[in-house]
N, C-alpha and C positions, 0 to 999 in steps of 0.2 A: 696728312689727310687720313681719314678713317676709311678702312675697307672692310667688306663683309663677305661671309660665305655662310650659307645655311646647310646644315646636315640633317638628314632625316634617317632615323635608324631603320634597319631591316632586321626582323626577328625570325627565329626558327619556331618550330612547333612547341618547344618548351618555353617560349616567350623569352629567350635569351637573345641579346643583340649579337648578330654575326657580321654586321657590316653597316656601311653608311652610304647614302646617296648624297653627293655634294651638289649644291644648287646655287645658282647666281642670285645675289641680292645686291641692290645698289644702296640700301639703307636698312633701317630696322623694321621696315614694313615687310611682313611675312607673306610676300606674293611675288611672283615672277613678273618683272616689268617688261614692257615692250622694248626689245633690244635685238640687234643683229646676233644670230646664233653663234657665228664664229667668235665674235668679241666676247659674248657671254661665257663661252667655254674657255677662252684664253684668260679671262678675268678669274674664273674659278681656279684654273691651274696655277696662275701666278700668285693669287692670294693664298691658296692652300699650301703650296710648296714654299714660297719665298717670303710671304708677309706674315701669315698666321702660324704656319707650321703644321705638317701632317700629324705629328705626334699629338698635338693638342686637339686637332680636328677628329682624327680617326682612332686614337688610342691603340694603335697597332693593328686595327682590323682592316679588312679589305674595304675598298670604296669604289663606287661607280661614278663616272662622269659622262655627260651627254656629249656626243661628237656629231657634228654636222657632216653632210656629204663632202663639202670642200675640205674639211680637216681630216676626214678619213682618207680622201684621195692624196693628201699631203703626208699621210702615214704618221700623223701626230701622236696617235696612241702608242706607237712603237718607241717613243722617246722615254717611256716609263716602264717600270718593272711589272711584268705580267703576274708576279706573285702578289702584287698590291692592287693594281688597277683592274677594274672590270669595265669593259667598253659598252656603253649604252648607246645604241643607234637612235639618233634623234627622230622624233615623230615625223618631221617634214622631209626625211630622206626618201627619195623615190626608189622603188624596186627597179633593179637593172642588173645586167650581167656584170657590170663593174662592181656593184655591191656584193655580188656572190664571190667574185675574185678577192675583194678586200677581206671579207669575212673568212674565207678559206685561208688567206695568208695570216690573219690574226690567230686563228685556231692553231695553225702549224707552228706559230711562235709562242704558243702557250697561253694566249689570252682567253678569258671567258668573255662571251658576247651576249648581251641582253637585247631582245627584240620586243617591240610593242605588239600588242594583240591585233592592232588594225592590219598588220601585214598578213595575218592568218585569215582574217575576215574577208580581205580583198580577193583571196583565192587566185592569186596570179598563177598562170599556167606553169611557170618555172619555179614555183615555191619549193618543190621537192629538191631542187638543186641547191637552195640556200640553207634549208633547215639542218642538214648534217653538220653545219658549222656553227650552229646556235646552241648556247649553253642553257639559257633561261628565256622564258617568255613572261613579260609583265602583263597581267590581266586586270583590267578595271573591274572591280568586284561590286560596284554599285548596282542596286536592284534593276535600274533601267537597262543594264547590259546583260542581265541574267540569261536572256535567250541566246546569247552568243557563246556562253561558257562551255557547253557540251562539245561544240565543234572545236574550240581551242584545245580543250582537254584531250580530246581524241587525237588531234594532230600531235600534241606534245608527247603523248604516250607512244605513238608510232615511232617517233624519232628519239625517244628517251631524253626529252628536254624537261628540265625542272621548271616548275611554275611558281611565280611570285604573285600573290594576291595583293594588289595595291588598292588604295582608297578604302581600306577597312575602317569603317566609321562607327560600327556598333559591335557589341559582344556577339550578337546573333550572327553577324556576317563573319566574324572571326571563327566561330564554331563551325559554321557551314563550310567555310573554305578548308578547314582542317579535315572535315568529313569527306570532302571531294578530292582529297589527295594533294593539296597544295602544301609545299614544305617551307616557303618563305612568305613573310607577311609584312605589310607596310600600310600605315594609315593613321588618322587622327585618334582612333580608339587606342592605339598602342603608343604613339608618340607623334607630336607635331614637329615640323622642322624647327630646329634650334639655330638661331643666328649667332655666329661668333665673329668678333671683330678684332682688328688690330690696326696699327698705323702703317702707312706707306709713305716713304719719302718721294716727293715728285722728282722726276728725272732732271738732270742738268743738261745732258748732251744726247738728245734722242737721235740726232743725225748719225751717231756712232752705230746705232742699230742697223741702219741702211748700209753703212760702210762695211761692217762685218758681214752682213748677210750677202752683200754683192761680191765678196771675195771668195774664190774657189777654196774649198777646204784644204787642198794641198798647198795653198799659198799662205795660209794663216800661220803666223809664228807667235810663239808664247810672248816674247818681248813686245811685239807690236800690239798684241791684244791687251797686254797689261797696261801699256801706255794709254790706250783708248779707255779702258774700263776704269782705271784708277782716277781719272778726271771726274768721274760721275759718282757722287756719294750714294745715290739710289742703287745704281748697278752694282757697286762694290759691296754694299750691304746684302743685296740679294745673292750675290755670288758666295759670300761667306755663309749665309744661312743655308744655301744649297748643299754645302759640304756636310752639314749635320743630317741631311736627308739622303745623302749618297751612300751607296754600299761600299765605296772605296775609301771612306773617310778614316776608319779604324782609329777614331779618337785623335786624329792628327791636329796639332796646334799650328796655326798659320801666323806668319810674320810679315807677309806681303801679298799683294794681289797676284803677283807672278807665281808665288808658291801655290796659291789657290787654283790658278789655271793649270799649272803642272799636275796637281793632284787630280783634278776633275777630268782633264783632257780637253783639247781644242774642239773635238767634235761635239762634246756635250755642251760647251759654251755656245757653239753656233746653233745648236738645237734650241737653247733657251732664248737666244737672240731672235730666232724665228717666232717663238711664242710671244715674246714681248712686242715684236713688230706687228703680229696679227692683232693684238689688242689695240695698238695705236692707229691702225689703218682707218678706222671708221669713227674716230672721236677727236674732239679738239684736244690738243696736247696741253697738259698742265705742267708747267716747268717751275723749278725753284726761282724765286725772285733773284734779281741781280745782286741784292745785298747778301742773300744766303749763299749764292754761288761765289761771290767775292770772299766771303768768310771762309767757306770750306776749302776752296782751292788755295787761297793765300796761306792759310794756317798750315795746311798739309805741305805745301811747297817750301815754306820757310822752315818747318821742322826738318825736312829732308836736307835743305841747304845748310842748316846749322850743323847737322850731323856730318855732312861731307866736310865742312870747314874745319871741324875739330877732329877729323880723322876717324870717325866711328865706322865700324864694320856694319854692313847691311843698312845703309841709309833709307832704303825703301820701307823698312819697319817703322822708321820715324815718320815718314810720310803717312803711313796707314794710321799711326797713333794720332797725328794731327787731324786727319780726315774724320775719323770716328769721334774724336773729342767734340766736334761741332754738332753732333746729333742732338745733344741736349738742348741747344739753342734752336735747332731747326724743327724738332718735333715736340719739344716740351715734355719729354719723358725722362725719368730718372736714369742715371748711367747704369745702375744695377739692373734695371729692366732691359735697357738697350743691350747690355753685354750678355744677357742670360742665354741667348741662342747663337752667340758668335764664337767660333772655335779659335780664339786668339792665343798666341804665345803668352806664357805666364807673365813675362816682363811687361808686355804691352797691356795686358789685362790689369795688372797691378797698378801701372801708371795711371790708367784711365779711372781706376777706383780710388786714386789719391795716395797710393803708397809710394814712398820716396825711392826713386832709382834714376838712372841716367835718362830714360825716356821721359819720366815725369819732370826732371830738371829742364830738359830742352823744351817741353811743352809749357812749363811755367814761364820760361823766358819769352816764348812767342806770345803768350797771353799778356805778359807784362808790356811787350811792345805794342800790342793792340790797344792797351789801356793807358799807354804813355806813363807807366809807373817807373820813373827815372831811377830812384834809389834801388828798386828791385832789379832793374835792368843792369845797373852797375854791379850789384852784388853777384848776380848769376853769371854775368860775363866773366868775372874774375874766377869763379868756380869752374867754369868751362874753358877757361883760357882762350877766350875770343875777345878781340877788341870791339868796342862799340862802333868804331868806324867800319870794320868788316861786317858787323851785324846789320847796320843800316844800309850798307851797300847791297847785301843779299836780300834784305827786306824790300828794297826798291826793285830789285830784279824779280822777286816773287810777285810783287804787285803788277809789274809790267807783263809778266808771263800770264797771270790770271786775266788781265784785261784783254790780252791777245786771244786767249782761249774763248772767252765769252764773245768777243767780236766775231771770231771765225764761226762759232756755233750759230749766232744769230744770222749771219750771212748764209750759212748752209741751210738752216731750217726755213729761212724766209723764202728760199728758192724751191724748197720741197713742199711746204705747207703754209698757206697764208693764215690759217686759223690757229695761231699760236698765242698763248697767254703767258706772259712773264710775270 
């Protein structure tokens, strides 16, 4: 399925782009739809980091994301690098002592915080306790709000807060904002929001989000996590993409989901499960069809089983090869495009791109089994030194394992959420 994020550029006084505001979009319509704020933020984060890619969206520049009161209380912004993320307090967040404490904590951890101008206009008696922790104030620069600007500007000057003039729709407004001391600018005169899209693979096993989230961090084990995540093509691909955005990646090449978890750390995986769960809470779940789940799991499991049968080292790499190979059928995208942002071990990458090696030979055998190509099966079995009897025994075991996984998931999700679409 296609997913979307809008980015609107923020300019400096020299009209250079210095950052982007990332905004929720459900399609190519360039307007914010009615949607729960928590889910909108979670969608923006998931699509930006895991589906589209920050490099493509932000081109290495800073970006701001809106955070609701609930997500601020859950400390969701702290999951991300303060050198990249600017925290925008959503307009519907109410002034409170809790908000002051949250903003203080964010500043102490190195985050920049943007506040809307309506907080200033409301003149809350404790406003002076909040403003020392605010980095920027966004000011609606449309003419109908001009009577408020002097008050906002005076407040910002008192606390050394930078001003962003938003909704700059004419050259006259841009010039006026610069003359009044604003240093950042945003609006249709400079740039409209640009919508960027990519594909997302629907989840296979959403119940695993709840399983992982409910486990105490100290009880999470890498092997246990790997067994849960590698059953889900969608989660596995998100995990691999995350490595490319992580500061710990150091151009590491991955040969298994377990290796990816070890590299990122269990705590970061649990953080992302929390974000994914936030998105799922208030919407109907869209899952892969039974046919697609059967294809992805059986092919992956059979690749791994063949590797074990012929005594190959690291059979989990063959599982990953089989799993990713199904993406072309699932999303209808070329393998070259699929692999573009996945940090895979060279042998796995080469096999998926069609280059002959042991991974490719095992994958060819599995695909021959799927298509009942008997001559090809016989030929590859001889090359791999595996009997057809053993091959079809482990094929039957792989089919049974897949059917059991799907049955368990349906039972688990049926008890958790009746609004499930397979």
